[in-house]
GULO-94683 format. One record per residue (C-alpha): z, y, x; residue number from 0. Coordinates in Angstrom, 2 decimals, always signed. Each point is the difference from the previous one (the first is absolute). Layout:
residues N
atom z->Z, y->Y, x->X, i->NUM
...
This chain:
residues 424
atom z->+20.53, y->+18.55, x->+1.62, i->0
atom z->+3.23, y->+1.30, x->-1.56, i->1
atom z->+3.32, y->-1.82, x->+0.87, i->2
atom z->+0.39, y->-1.36, x->-3.46, i->3
atom z->-3.46, y->-1.58, x->+0.12, i->4
atom z->+0.80, y->-1.48, x->+3.55, i->5
atom z->+3.07, y->-1.55, x->-1.50, i->6
atom z->-1.84, y->-1.44, x->-3.09, i->7
atom z->-2.74, y->-1.21, x->+2.30, i->8
atom z->+2.47, y->-1.65, x->+2.42, i->9
atom z->+1.70, y->-1.74, x->-2.94, i->10
atom z->-3.06, y->-1.80, x->-1.26, i->11
atom z->-1.33, y->-3.40, x->+0.64, i->12
atom z->-3.32, y->-1.85, x->-0.95, i->13
atom z->-0.09, y->-3.18, x->-1.94, i->14
atom z->-3.07, y->-2.15, x->-0.94, i->15
atom z->-0.11, y->-0.32, x->-3.77, i->16
atom z->-1.40, y->-3.48, x->-0.98, i->17
atom z->-0.08, y->+0.83, x->-3.74, i->18
atom z->-2.67, y->+0.69, x->-2.51, i->19
atom z->+0.66, y->+3.07, x->-2.04, i->20
atom z->-1.30, y->-1.71, x->-3.02, i->21
atom z->+2.81, y->-2.49, x->+0.31, i->22
atom z->+2.60, y->+2.54, x->-1.26, i->23
atom z->+3.12, y->-2.29, x->-0.03, i->24
atom z->-0.63, y->-1.33, x->+3.48, i->25
atom z->-0.66, y->+3.67, x->+1.47, i->26
atom z->+3.20, y->+1.40, x->-1.75, i->27
atom z->+2.10, y->-3.11, x->+1.34, i->28
atom z->-1.30, y->+0.77, x->+3.48, i->29
atom z->+0.93, y->+3.52, x->+0.00, i->30
atom z->+3.45, y->-0.85, x->-1.31, i->31
atom z->+0.65, y->-2.57, x->+2.58, i->32
atom z->-0.86, y->+2.59, x->+2.57, i->33
atom z->+2.41, y->+2.46, x->-1.49, i->34
atom z->+2.75, y->-2.73, x->+0.11, i->35
atom z->-0.67, y->-0.12, x->+3.75, i->36
atom z->+0.34, y->+3.84, x->+0.30, i->37
atom z->-3.65, y->+0.64, x->+0.11, i->38
atom z->-1.29, y->+2.42, x->-2.78, i->39
atom z->-3.65, y->+0.56, x->-0.98, i->40
atom z->-1.05, y->+3.45, x->+1.61, i->41
atom z->-3.90, y->+0.08, x->-0.07, i->42
atom z->-2.93, y->-1.92, x->+1.04, i->43
atom z->-0.95, y->+0.27, x->+3.73, i->44
atom z->-3.27, y->+1.73, x->+1.11, i->45
atom z->-0.57, y->-3.23, x->+1.94, i->46
atom z->-0.58, y->-2.00, x->-3.18, i->47
atom z->-3.67, y->+0.51, x->+0.43, i->48
atom z->+0.30, y->-2.19, x->+3.01, i->49
atom z->+2.02, y->-2.61, x->-1.77, i->50
atom z->-1.77, y->-3.50, x->-0.21, i->51
atom z->-1.00, y->-1.38, x->-3.39, i->52
atom z->+2.23, y->+0.82, x->-2.94, i->53
atom z->+2.94, y->+1.24, x->+2.11, i->54
atom z->+1.47, y->+3.38, x->-0.48, i->55
atom z->+1.88, y->+1.71, x->+2.81, i->56
atom z->+3.13, y->+1.53, x->-1.83, i->57
atom z->+2.48, y->+2.51, x->+1.70, i->58
atom z->+3.52, y->-0.69, x->-0.88, i->59
atom z->+2.93, y->+2.42, x->+0.51, i->60
atom z->+3.19, y->-1.53, x->+1.47, i->61
atom z->+3.24, y->+0.52, x->-1.69, i->62
atom z->+3.01, y->-1.83, x->-1.27, i->63
atom z->-0.87, y->-3.23, x->-1.97, i->64
atom z->-0.23, y->+0.50, x->-3.76, i->65
atom z->-0.31, y->-3.43, x->-1.76, i->66
atom z->+0.29, y->+1.73, x->-3.40, i->67
atom z->-3.36, y->+1.91, x->+0.67, i->68
atom z->-2.76, y->-0.86, x->-2.51, i->69
atom z->-3.60, y->+1.05, x->+0.16, i->70
atom z->-2.48, y->+0.16, x->-2.88, i->71
atom z->-3.74, y->+0.36, x->+0.04, i->72
atom z->-1.11, y->+1.83, x->-3.16, i->73
atom z->-3.66, y->+0.07, x->-0.92, i->74
atom z->-1.87, y->+3.28, x->-0.18, i->75
atom z->-3.42, y->+1.32, x->-0.21, i->76
atom z->-2.04, y->+0.04, x->+3.43, i->77
atom z->+0.27, y->+3.02, x->+2.32, i->78
atom z->+3.05, y->+1.45, x->-1.98, i->79
atom z->+2.01, y->+0.69, x->+3.26, i->80
atom z->+3.17, y->+0.99, x->-1.79, i->81
atom z->+1.47, y->-0.40, x->-3.44, i->82
atom z->+0.25, y->+3.08, x->-2.25, i->83
atom z->+3.23, y->+1.92, x->+0.16, i->84
atom z->+0.96, y->-1.34, x->-3.61, i->85
atom z->-0.54, y->-3.50, x->+1.27, i->86
atom z->+2.19, y->+0.56, x->+3.07, i->87
atom z->+2.83, y->+1.44, x->-2.08, i->88
atom z->-0.21, y->-2.96, x->-2.52, i->89
atom z->+0.21, y->-2.56, x->+2.87, i->90
atom z->+2.88, y->+2.00, x->+1.61, i->91
atom z->+1.94, y->-0.02, x->-3.14, i->92
atom z->-0.13, y->-3.84, x->+0.14, i->93
atom z->+1.11, y->+0.02, x->+3.63, i->94
atom z->-3.45, y->-0.48, x->+1.70, i->95
atom z->-1.45, y->+2.05, x->+2.85, i->96
atom z->-3.62, y->+0.44, x->+0.85, i->97
atom z->-1.11, y->-1.02, x->+3.56, i->98
atom z->-3.78, y->+0.07, x->+0.14, i->99
atom z->-3.38, y->-0.88, x->-1.49, i->100
atom z->-1.20, y->-3.56, x->+0.93, i->101
atom z->-3.71, y->-0.57, x->-0.86, i->102
atom z->-2.51, y->-2.94, x->+0.55, i->103
atom z->-3.40, y->-0.59, x->-1.30, i->104
atom z->+1.32, y->-1.93, x->-2.81, i->105
atom z->+3.16, y->+1.67, x->-1.09, i->106
atom z->+2.07, y->+3.23, x->+0.65, i->107
atom z->+3.71, y->+0.28, x->-0.08, i->108
atom z->+2.75, y->+2.55, x->+0.30, i->109
atom z->+2.78, y->-1.46, x->+2.27, i->110
atom z->+3.62, y->+0.78, x->-1.37, i->111
atom z->+3.33, y->-1.14, x->+1.28, i->112
atom z->+3.69, y->+0.03, x->-1.21, i->113
atom z->+3.44, y->-0.94, x->+1.51, i->114
atom z->+1.54, y->-0.22, x->-3.42, i->115
atom z->+0.43, y->-3.60, x->-1.15, i->116
atom z->+0.32, y->+1.16, x->-3.62, i->117
atom z->-3.33, y->+2.00, x->-0.02, i->118
atom z->-2.26, y->-1.47, x->-2.77, i->119
atom z->-3.38, y->-1.24, x->+1.07, i->120
atom z->-2.43, y->+2.89, x->+0.14, i->121
atom z->-3.08, y->-1.76, x->-1.10, i->122
atom z->-0.13, y->-2.60, x->-2.68, i->123
atom z->-3.54, y->+0.36, x->-1.61, i->124
atom z->-2.31, y->-3.02, x->+0.65, i->125
atom z->-2.94, y->+1.70, x->-1.76, i->126
atom z->+0.08, y->+2.87, x->+2.44, i->127
atom z->-0.06, y->-2.34, x->+2.90, i->128
atom z->-2.78, y->-1.91, x->-1.49, i->129
atom z->-2.15, y->+3.10, x->-0.39, i->130
atom z->+0.98, y->+1.30, x->+3.50, i->131
atom z->-1.20, y->-3.21, x->+1.69, i->132
atom z->-3.75, y->+0.70, x->+0.58, i->133
atom z->-2.66, y->-2.46, x->+1.48, i->134
atom z->-1.63, y->+1.47, x->+3.15, i->135
atom z->-3.33, y->+0.45, x->-1.84, i->136
atom z->-1.03, y->+2.97, x->+2.32, i->137
atom z->+0.83, y->-1.87, x->+3.17, i->138
atom z->-2.03, y->-3.01, x->-1.13, i->139
atom z->-2.92, y->+2.08, x->-1.12, i->140
atom z->+0.06, y->+1.93, x->+3.38, i->141
atom z->-0.11, y->-3.47, x->+1.69, i->142
atom z->-2.95, y->-1.11, x->-2.07, i->143
atom z->-1.85, y->+3.31, x->+0.74, i->144
atom z->+0.76, y->-0.41, x->+3.80, i->145
atom z->-1.43, y->-3.42, x->-0.28, i->146
atom z->-3.22, y->+1.36, x->-1.52, i->147
atom z->-0.12, y->+2.88, x->+2.58, i->148
atom z->+0.47, y->-2.37, x->+2.98, i->149
atom z->-2.64, y->-2.48, x->-1.34, i->150
atom z->-2.59, y->+2.69, x->-0.76, i->151
atom z->+0.57, y->+1.68, x->+3.41, i->152
atom z->-0.51, y->-3.30, x->+1.74, i->153
atom z->-3.22, y->-0.69, x->-2.06, i->154
atom z->-1.41, y->+3.37, x->+0.66, i->155
atom z->+0.74, y->-0.15, x->+3.77, i->156
atom z->-1.44, y->-3.49, x->+0.25, i->157
atom z->-3.22, y->+0.90, x->-2.08, i->158
atom z->-0.66, y->+3.23, x->+1.78, i->159
atom z->+1.26, y->-0.85, x->+3.52, i->160
atom z->+0.75, y->+3.71, x->+0.48, i->161
atom z->+2.97, y->-0.82, x->+2.24, i->162
atom z->-1.35, y->-2.95, x->+1.81, i->163
atom z->-0.62, y->+1.99, x->+3.08, i->164
atom z->+3.44, y->+1.59, x->+0.08, i->165
atom z->+1.77, y->-3.24, x->-0.92, i->166
atom z->-1.96, y->-1.90, x->+2.69, i->167
atom z->+2.18, y->+1.62, x->+2.64, i->168
atom z->+3.31, y->-1.00, x->-1.44, i->169
atom z->+1.73, y->-3.22, x->+1.09, i->170
atom z->-0.67, y->-2.95, x->-2.27, i->171
atom z->+3.70, y->-0.64, x->-0.53, i->172
atom z->+0.63, y->+3.57, x->-1.19, i->173
atom z->-2.60, y->-0.20, x->-2.70, i->174
atom z->+1.10, y->-3.51, x->-0.97, i->175
atom z->+3.73, y->+0.84, x->-0.09, i->176
atom z->-0.54, y->+3.27, x->-1.90, i->177
atom z->-2.19, y->-1.82, x->-2.73, i->178
atom z->+2.52, y->-2.87, x->-0.29, i->179
atom z->+3.04, y->+2.19, x->-0.20, i->180
atom z->-1.63, y->+2.38, x->-2.61, i->181
atom z->-0.82, y->-2.94, x->-2.15, i->182
atom z->+3.51, y->-1.58, x->+0.48, i->183
atom z->+1.60, y->+3.42, x->-0.78, i->184
atom z->-1.98, y->+0.28, x->-3.14, i->185
atom z->+0.83, y->-3.46, x->-1.11, i->186
atom z->+3.73, y->+0.47, x->+0.88, i->187
atom z->+0.28, y->+3.24, x->-1.92, i->188
atom z->-1.79, y->-1.47, x->-3.07, i->189
atom z->+2.40, y->-3.10, x->+0.09, i->190
atom z->+3.05, y->+2.24, x->+0.52, i->191
atom z->-0.92, y->+2.17, x->-3.07, i->192
atom z->-0.79, y->-3.02, x->-1.97, i->193
atom z->+3.43, y->-1.34, x->+0.77, i->194
atom z->+1.65, y->+3.15, x->-1.06, i->195
atom z->-1.98, y->-0.04, x->-3.22, i->196
atom z->+1.18, y->-3.58, x->-0.79, i->197
atom z->+3.59, y->+1.11, x->+0.88, i->198
atom z->-0.11, y->+2.68, x->-2.48, i->199
atom z->-1.29, y->-2.28, x->-2.68, i->200
atom z->+2.69, y->-2.51, x->+0.79, i->201
atom z->+2.80, y->+2.80, x->-0.08, i->202
atom z->-1.35, y->+1.21, x->-3.34, i->203
atom z->+0.15, y->-3.50, x->-1.46, i->204
atom z->+3.64, y->-0.36, x->+1.37, i->205
atom z->+0.92, y->+3.31, x->-1.70, i->206
atom z->-1.36, y->-1.21, x->-3.38, i->207
atom z->+1.44, y->-3.42, x->+0.31, i->208
atom z->+3.56, y->+0.91, x->+1.07, i->209
atom z->+0.07, y->+3.67, x->-1.23, i->210
atom z->+1.40, y->+1.05, x->+3.26, i->211
atom z->-0.33, y->+3.08, x->+2.39, i->212
atom z->+0.45, y->-2.15, x->+3.05, i->213
atom z->-2.81, y->-2.51, x->-0.07, i->214
atom z->-0.49, y->-2.13, x->+3.17, i->215
atom z->-3.56, y->-0.72, x->+1.24, i->216
atom z->-1.03, y->-3.67, x->+0.87, i->217
atom z->+1.14, y->-0.79, x->+3.65, i->218
atom z->-3.58, y->-1.27, x->+0.64, i->219
atom z->-1.54, y->+3.41, x->-0.73, i->220
atom z->+2.39, y->+1.70, x->+2.28, i->221
atom z->-0.61, y->-2.38, x->+2.75, i->222
atom z->-3.78, y->+0.46, x->-0.56, i->223
atom z->+0.48, y->+3.82, x->+0.18, i->224
atom z->+1.95, y->-0.32, x->+3.24, i->225
atom z->-2.90, y->-2.22, x->+1.39, i->226
atom z->-2.84, y->+2.21, x->-0.99, i->227
atom z->+1.60, y->+3.37, x->+0.85, i->228
atom z->+1.11, y->-1.23, x->+3.41, i->229
atom z->-3.39, y->-1.35, x->+0.59, i->230
atom z->-1.44, y->+3.40, x->-0.97, i->231
atom z->+2.26, y->+1.69, x->+2.48, i->232
atom z->-1.13, y->-2.36, x->+2.74, i->233
atom z->-3.59, y->+0.47, x->-0.83, i->234
atom z->+0.52, y->+3.88, x->+0.00, i->235
atom z->+1.51, y->-0.25, x->+3.45, i->236
atom z->-2.91, y->-2.15, x->+1.18, i->237
atom z->-2.61, y->+2.41, x->-1.52, i->238
atom z->+1.80, y->+2.81, x->+1.91, i->239
atom z->-0.31, y->-1.87, x->+3.28, i->240
atom z->-3.68, y->-0.56, x->-0.67, i->241
atom z->-0.60, y->+3.71, x->-0.56, i->242
atom z->+1.84, y->+0.92, x->+3.19, i->243
atom z->-2.01, y->-2.57, x->+1.95, i->244
atom z->-3.12, y->+1.39, x->-1.57, i->245
atom z->+0.91, y->+3.68, x->+0.98, i->246
atom z->+0.89, y->-1.29, x->+3.45, i->247
atom z->-3.48, y->-1.70, x->+0.39, i->248
atom z->-1.82, y->+3.13, x->-1.31, i->249
atom z->+1.81, y->+2.31, x->+2.38, i->250
atom z->-0.58, y->-2.23, x->+2.98, i->251
atom z->-2.94, y->+2.18, x->+1.14, i->252
atom z->-0.61, y->+2.37, x->+2.80, i->253
atom z->-2.08, y->+2.63, x->-2.04, i->254
atom z->-2.53, y->+2.54, x->+1.23, i->255
atom z->+0.47, y->-0.73, x->+3.69, i->256
atom z->-2.30, y->+2.32, x->+2.12, i->257
atom z->-2.50, y->-2.16, x->+1.93, i->258
atom z->+1.44, y->+0.86, x->+3.35, i->259
atom z->+3.33, y->-1.71, x->-1.12, i->260
atom z->-1.72, y->-3.01, x->-1.50, i->261
atom z->+0.43, y->-2.94, x->+2.33, i->262
atom z->-1.45, y->-3.24, x->-1.54, i->263
atom z->-0.43, y->-3.37, x->+1.81, i->264
atom z->-3.77, y->+0.30, x->+0.10, i->265
atom z->-2.64, y->+2.38, x->+1.51, i->266
atom z->-0.65, y->+2.58, x->-2.77, i->267
atom z->-3.57, y->+1.40, x->-0.25, i->268
atom z->+0.01, y->+3.70, x->-0.33, i->269
atom z->-2.48, y->+2.46, x->-1.08, i->270
atom z->+0.49, y->+1.86, x->+3.27, i->271
atom z->-0.92, y->-3.09, x->+1.94, i->272
atom z->-3.14, y->-0.43, x->-2.19, i->273
atom z->-1.15, y->+3.58, x->+0.48, i->274
atom z->+0.25, y->-0.70, x->+3.73, i->275
atom z->-0.77, y->+3.45, x->+1.50, i->276
atom z->+3.37, y->+1.58, x->-0.56, i->277
atom z->-1.27, y->+2.25, x->-2.73, i->278
atom z->+1.99, y->-1.57, x->-2.82, i->279
atom z->+2.58, y->+2.17, x->-1.58, i->280
atom z->+2.42, y->-1.33, x->-2.49, i->281
atom z->+0.24, y->+1.63, x->-3.55, i->282
atom z->+3.14, y->+2.32, x->+0.10, i->283
atom z->+3.01, y->-0.84, x->-2.10, i->284
atom z->+0.20, y->+1.80, x->-3.31, i->285
atom z->+3.03, y->+1.24, x->-1.84, i->286
atom z->-0.21, y->-0.39, x->-3.65, i->287
atom z->+2.88, y->+1.09, x->-2.33, i->288
atom z->+2.58, y->-0.26, x->+2.92, i->289
atom z->-1.30, y->-3.44, x->+0.78, i->290
atom z->-1.92, y->-0.74, x->+3.29, i->291
atom z->-3.19, y->-1.96, x->-0.35, i->292
atom z->-1.19, y->-1.74, x->+3.14, i->293
atom z->-3.63, y->-1.17, x->+0.20, i->294
atom z->+0.72, y->-1.99, x->+3.16, i->295
atom z->+3.13, y->-2.19, x->-0.48, i->296
atom z->+1.10, y->-3.47, x->-0.58, i->297
atom z->+2.36, y->-1.84, x->-2.60, i->298
atom z->+1.81, y->-3.04, x->+1.26, i->299
atom z->+1.20, y->-2.43, x->-2.72, i->300
atom z->+2.47, y->-2.62, x->+1.27, i->301
atom z->+0.29, y->-3.21, x->-1.98, i->302
atom z->-1.87, y->+1.14, x->-2.98, i->303
atom z->-0.11, y->-3.67, x->-1.21, i->304
atom z->-2.46, y->-2.10, x->-1.71, i->305
atom z->-0.92, y->-1.81, x->+3.23, i->306
atom z->-0.48, y->+3.43, x->+1.87, i->307
atom z->+3.07, y->+0.80, x->+2.26, i->308
atom z->-1.76, y->+3.03, x->+1.49, i->309
atom z->-2.47, y->+2.50, x->-1.25, i->310
atom z->-1.36, y->+2.97, x->+1.70, i->311
atom z->-1.91, y->+2.75, x->-1.86, i->312
atom z->-1.76, y->+2.46, x->+2.52, i->313
atom z->-1.87, y->+3.09, x->-0.79, i->314
atom z->-2.27, y->+2.05, x->+2.23, i->315
atom z->-2.12, y->+3.03, x->-0.72, i->316
atom z->-1.55, y->+2.80, x->+1.99, i->317
atom z->-3.32, y->+1.15, x->+1.54, i->318
atom z->-2.00, y->-0.08, x->+3.24, i->319
atom z->-3.59, y->+0.21, x->+1.44, i->320
atom z->-1.09, y->-2.57, x->-2.65, i->321
atom z->+1.47, y->+1.97, x->-2.78, i->322
atom z->+2.86, y->-0.59, x->-2.43, i->323
atom z->+1.37, y->-3.51, x->-0.28, i->324
atom z->+2.93, y->-1.91, x->-1.48, i->325
atom z->+1.24, y->-3.61, x->+0.26, i->326
atom z->+2.70, y->-1.85, x->-1.83, i->327
atom z->+1.53, y->-3.21, x->+1.22, i->328
atom z->+2.08, y->-2.42, x->-1.98, i->329
atom z->+1.21, y->-2.73, x->+2.34, i->330
atom z->+2.02, y->-2.95, x->-0.91, i->331
atom z->+1.95, y->-2.69, x->+1.79, i->332
atom z->+0.31, y->-2.90, x->-2.27, i->333
atom z->+2.62, y->-2.98, x->+0.16, i->334
atom z->-2.83, y->-2.49, x->+0.90, i->335
atom z->-3.74, y->-0.38, x->+0.10, i->336
atom z->-0.12, y->-1.39, x->-3.57, i->337
atom z->+1.80, y->+3.18, x->-1.36, i->338
atom z->-2.33, y->+2.10, x->+2.16, i->339
atom z->-3.17, y->-1.50, x->-1.58, i->340
atom z->+1.45, y->+0.38, x->-3.45, i->341
atom z->+0.72, y->+3.65, x->+0.78, i->342
atom z->-3.60, y->+0.49, x->+1.36, i->343
atom z->-1.46, y->-1.30, x->-3.36, i->344
atom z->+2.23, y->+2.26, x->-1.98, i->345
atom z->-0.92, y->+3.12, x->+2.13, i->346
atom z->-3.65, y->-0.73, x->-0.62, i->347
atom z->+0.47, y->-0.30, x->-3.64, i->348
atom z->+2.11, y->+3.25, x->-0.06, i->349
atom z->-2.78, y->+1.93, x->+1.69, i->350
atom z->-2.59, y->-1.28, x->-2.38, i->351
atom z->+2.21, y->+0.67, x->-3.09, i->352
atom z->-0.20, y->+3.39, x->-1.91, i->353
atom z->+3.76, y->-0.21, x->-0.27, i->354
atom z->+0.70, y->-0.81, x->+3.62, i->355
atom z->+2.75, y->+1.70, x->+2.03, i->356
atom z->-1.90, y->+0.10, x->+3.26, i->357
atom z->-2.06, y->+3.18, x->+0.31, i->358
atom z->-3.88, y->-0.49, x->+0.38, i->359
atom z->-2.80, y->+2.44, x->-0.24, i->360
atom z->-2.41, y->-2.89, x->-0.66, i->361
atom z->-1.25, y->-1.42, x->-3.39, i->362
atom z->+2.39, y->-2.60, x->-1.36, i->363
atom z->-2.51, y->-2.84, x->-0.08, i->364
atom z->-1.67, y->+0.61, x->+3.30, i->365
atom z->+0.29, y->-3.31, x->+1.75, i->366
atom z->+1.55, y->-0.70, x->+3.30, i->367
atom z->-2.19, y->-1.57, x->+2.78, i->368
atom z->+1.39, y->-2.46, x->+2.43, i->369
atom z->-0.26, y->+0.82, x->+3.63, i->370
atom z->+0.47, y->-2.11, x->+3.00, i->371
atom z->+2.38, y->+1.89, x->+2.33, i->372
atom z->+1.83, y->-1.62, x->+2.97, i->373
atom z->+3.72, y->+0.13, x->-0.65, i->374
atom z->-0.06, y->-0.06, x->-3.77, i->375
atom z->-0.21, y->-3.18, x->-2.14, i->376
atom z->-1.18, y->+2.23, x->-2.85, i->377
atom z->-1.75, y->+3.31, x->+0.32, i->378
atom z->-1.24, y->+1.39, x->-3.35, i->379
atom z->-1.94, y->+3.33, x->-0.02, i->380
atom z->-1.65, y->+2.15, x->-2.73, i->381
atom z->-1.50, y->+3.40, x->+0.54, i->382
atom z->-1.86, y->+2.80, x->-1.86, i->383
atom z->-1.06, y->+3.01, x->+1.98, i->384
atom z->+2.86, y->+1.34, x->+2.08, i->385
atom z->+2.71, y->-2.13, x->-1.82, i->386
atom z->+1.07, y->-3.34, x->+1.17, i->387
atom z->+2.49, y->-2.51, x->-1.14, i->388
atom z->+1.08, y->-2.88, x->+2.43, i->389
atom z->+2.34, y->-2.79, x->-0.69, i->390
atom z->+0.81, y->-2.44, x->+2.78, i->391
atom z->+2.30, y->-2.98, x->+0.78, i->392
atom z->+1.25, y->-1.84, x->+3.12, i->393
atom z->+2.94, y->-2.41, x->-0.22, i->394
atom z->+2.87, y->+1.57, x->-1.95, i->395
atom z->-1.39, y->+3.50, x->+0.14, i->396
atom z->-2.24, y->+1.79, x->-2.46, i->397
atom z->-1.37, y->+3.60, x->-0.01, i->398
atom z->-1.82, y->+2.06, x->-2.50, i->399
atom z->-1.66, y->+3.03, x->+1.53, i->400
atom z->-1.98, y->+2.96, x->-1.68, i->401
atom z->-2.06, y->+2.32, x->+2.02, i->402
atom z->-1.76, y->+3.06, x->-0.89, i->403
atom z->-2.19, y->+1.80, x->+2.46, i->404
atom z->-3.33, y->+0.11, x->+1.94, i->405
atom z->+0.68, y->-2.47, x->+2.80, i->406
atom z->-1.43, y->-3.48, x->-0.14, i->407
atom z->+2.87, y->-2.29, x->-0.62, i->408
atom z->-1.90, y->-3.08, x->+1.18, i->409
atom z->+0.68, y->+1.18, x->+3.59, i->410
atom z->+3.65, y->-0.36, x->-0.67, i->411
atom z->+0.20, y->-3.40, x->-1.65, i->412
atom z->+1.47, y->-1.55, x->+3.19, i->413
atom z->+2.70, y->+2.70, x->+0.23, i->414
atom z->+0.74, y->-0.48, x->-3.75, i->415
atom z->+0.35, y->-3.75, x->+0.54, i->416
atom z->+2.15, y->+0.59, x->+3.14, i->417
atom z->+2.70, y->+1.57, x->-2.19, i->418
atom z->+0.51, y->-3.33, x->-1.57, i->419
atom z->+1.31, y->-1.30, x->+3.38, i->420
atom z->+3.66, y->+0.87, x->+0.89, i->421
atom z->+0.57, y->+1.54, x->+3.37, i->422
atom z->+1.90, y->-2.19, x->+2.49, i->423
């Protein structure tokens, strides 16, 4: 940074601007009061995006007080960042200097100033101001379209249940908070833009009634704007917090752990143990597009929510004397036995659904048979050929196991049920 820029930066202070730019007289008076204190408008702070509600963060340059300083907001067309050279010269001849463009969704201005008490008013055309004030039609339309999108998306997700499985492992409070905040944000934005629309209509009526270029909006509308925009900022902050909590939840996972590093609190049944003669060989890892694909690994999800504080997803694959075999274990520790029983029901439905997320090689409608196995309150099995599905429950623990291979899984029912008992 150059020395001159450092000096300018060190000579600036920030102020909250509790003004509505649509209230021209109040905004101009506020800037003039600051100048009388030796604080002169310099620019808007980049931190204004963090300002709550309707507030602006304005940078003021410190200098000797100038009580004679006058500021005027002169309407212009949107997005015209600077006046034409002809306009600048015309204003300069009258003693007015251009500072910057000041735009909102409802009106756009050029900000001029003068220290000459004799300088004539630069802007005296009520009709031009009337035309420059524009209702926020685009913003209101965007709000209405957003409402349609949110409602349609919720209806589609509810009807198709395509995300039920993914959402089932998010904490209830995150989903409830996100839904409530999105609805509240939409309503607040709609109310805020509606208030701006009413303000524009009131200002236009004031212009016509008093033939003035400095109409004042009704105080009640300014208060409503402060309320709705402050609420909007708070809700945006809340939604950001929910998104961060969601990211934190999704990333609380030990992913793709080699089985030798996997240390659960139960006795994991392995294909090597089932083969029994030491011939079992795990499928080697495969590198695909610079990504390592492990066939024998575990994912550990901590606090995935929805009554399931712990979830293990364990994959095994390889070959031995009996031939090729693979086994997939989804193991859940629920909050309580009731949550575990509800999860068991949903897993059975998932395995029997054509849109289910759990992989199964069996026909969707193949029914489960209830087996009596010591150590398991519920032990449900279905089989076709070499493919097996097992869903079992004991206390607050539930497992869903898929096996493909030539071994007779009935010989291992006891060991499968034993996985539902935590080790001491």
